[in-house]
Structures are given as C-alpha cells and as structure tokens.
N, C-alpha and C positions, 0 to 999 in steps of 0.2 A: 621953199620949197612951191611950186605952185598945185594946180590941180591933177596936173598927171607929172609923174616921176621920170626920169630919165634913169637907164641903167645906173650910173653912178651914185643917183639919188639913193636907188633901192640897195646898193653894196652899202654906203652911207649907215642907212638903216639898219643894216644887220651887225655894222659896227658898235650902234649906238644900242642896239640891243644885248651885242655880249658884254658893252661896259657897264652897264644896267646890271647884267646877270651877274657881272663880276661885285660890284658894289652891293648887291643883295646877297651874295653868300656870304660874302668877307663879314658883312655888320652880323649876318644870321650865327656865324661863328662863334664869334664875341660871344654873343647872347644867348645862346641855346642851353639848355640843362644838359640832355644827352649827351655826353663824350663821344658816342659811334655818331649822333646828329654832328655835332662838332668838327670831326673829323671829315665827313662826308660833306660838309658842305664847304671846309677850307680848301678839298681836293677840289669840287665842281668852282670854287672860285679861282683856280690855278688853271683849270682848262678854261674857261670863259677867258682869260687873259691871252692864251694862246690861241683861241678864236679872232680875237682881235685883230692879232699881226695876220694871221691868214687871210683876213677880209681885206686889210690895207695892202695886202700882196695884191690880193685882186682888183683893187680899187685903183691901182696904178697901171694896170691893164682893161680894164672895162671902160674907162673912160676916153679908151679911143674905139671903141666897138660900137656898133648898133646890131642887133640881133636882127638875124634875118625869117623871114617865112611866118613872122607875127603879126598882128593886126595890134601895131601900137600903142595904139588909142586906147582901143579895149583892154587890150592887156596890162597897161600903166596904170588905167582906173580902177580895175582888179587888185593892183597893189597898194595903189593908193588907196583904198576903200580897207584893206586888209590892215595898213599901216595904221590909220586912223583909230581902229577900235583895238590896236594892241599899247597896252600901256607902255611896253618897254621901249618903245620907239621914241618916246618923250625923255630930254637929259634929266639926270638926276631922280629918277624916279624909282632906281633901283634901292637905293637908301633911305627914300621915303617907304616905300613898302615893308622894307624890313623893320623899320623904327614901329612902325604901327601894327607887326605882327605880334603874338601875346605867346603863342605856346608852342612846344614841337611841332606837334600835329598842323597848326596850323600853317607854321613855316613850311613841311613837307610839302600839304595840299598844296600850296601856292607855287613852290617849286614845280610840281608834276603841272600845275597847268601851264608855267612858263615854259617848261620845257616843251609841252605838245605844242602850243602857240607857236616857239622857235621852230620845228620843225615845220608846221604848214607853211610859216613865211621863207622859211630856206627852199623848202620843195618849191614854192614859188619863182624863186630867187634864180633856180637853174635857168629859165628862160631867158634870163637878160644878160647872161655870161657868156662869154666864147667856151665853144666844146672843150677847150682845153684847161679849162676852170671848172667846168659841171662837175670833172671827177673830184676836185676840191672840194665843192660844194655838197656832192654826195658823201665825202668822208665826216665833213661836219654834222650832215643829217644823224649817220651811225654814230657819231659821238654824243649826239644831241639825245637818241634813241636810249644809248647806253646809259646815259646819266637817269634817265627816267625810267629804266628798270633799275637802278640803284636807289633812286628815292623813292618808288614802289615796294623794293625789297626793306628799306628803312621802314617805311611807313608800317608794311606788315609786322617787322620785328617789335616795333615799339608798340605794335596793339596788344601782340603776344605778350611781352613783358609786361603791360598795362592789366590784362587778364589775370596771370599771373599774381601781380601783386594784389589785387582785388580778393582772390582769391585766397590768398593766404593770410590778407586784415580779416577776412569774413571766416576762417576759421576753418577753411573745407580743405 
C-alpha cells in the first residue's frame, strides 16, 4: 500500500482487523481462567469469522466503486493515518497481542479497546463503500457495539466477583 489507500485497500484492512480479532479472541479463549470469559471470547471469535466473510463480499463490489463527493486525497490520508495507528491492521498481531496478555482483566480491557477502535475505523469505512454496502457496514458497527457492551458487562461481573471473593477472604 502506498501513502493513500484506495477503497478496496480500506476494506482489505477491515478484513485484516477481523482476522486479527478472531485470532486474538481464539487464543484468549484457550488461556483465560474464567469460564464466563472463555465462553464470551469463543463467541466473539466466531463473530469475527462471520465479519471476515461479510467484508470479503463487500470487497468484491468496492473494487469497482469510486466514492463520489469526497475529497478523496484528504479522506484516504485520514484513513491511512487511522490505520497506521491501529495495531490490528498488521498481519498476525491478534495472536501476538493475546500471547502477551497476562490476566482476564487485561484481556477484557484490550478487547474493549479493540472493539472501540474497530467502531471508529468502520464508521470511516462507510465513506468509501457504495450506498448499498453502507447498510452492511452499519450492521457490522452495531455488532461491534454489541461486543463492546458484552465485554463491559463481563468486566463488571468479574470486578463484582473479585470484590465478593476479597470480602469473603477478609472475613467480612
């Protein structure tokens, strides 16, 4: 990729983000201690796999599409800057990030951050796909928002469980 992305390259970044997300969640599902966290990470890995297929379908259409009404150079420079700061646009980063994750809490916090970054990236992606694919990207954003809510709920549950455990250990 050069300094400025074409629409197809941005969709390819979306595919890579989803592949890395899938790999991140798969590795964590195998190494986490909490059965509840393991279950959610297994579910999220499956969801990312579905998103890969959706983006591959969009890619087959966007390669023929030139967005209208955009200052293309400025917009693609923005997406380039966004992608260059986003760890999950680099190949094999999902497994690497999961391997260095040491606790359930850290895994959940990283997952929350990655879901938030995905939402921002996909909101930008909508500007380079045809109108009929924007609804698909909107649905992906909604799913990522759902994943974010699930991770936040899981984090809150684990915090409450830890507080309860600490009280029990302290004899309160």
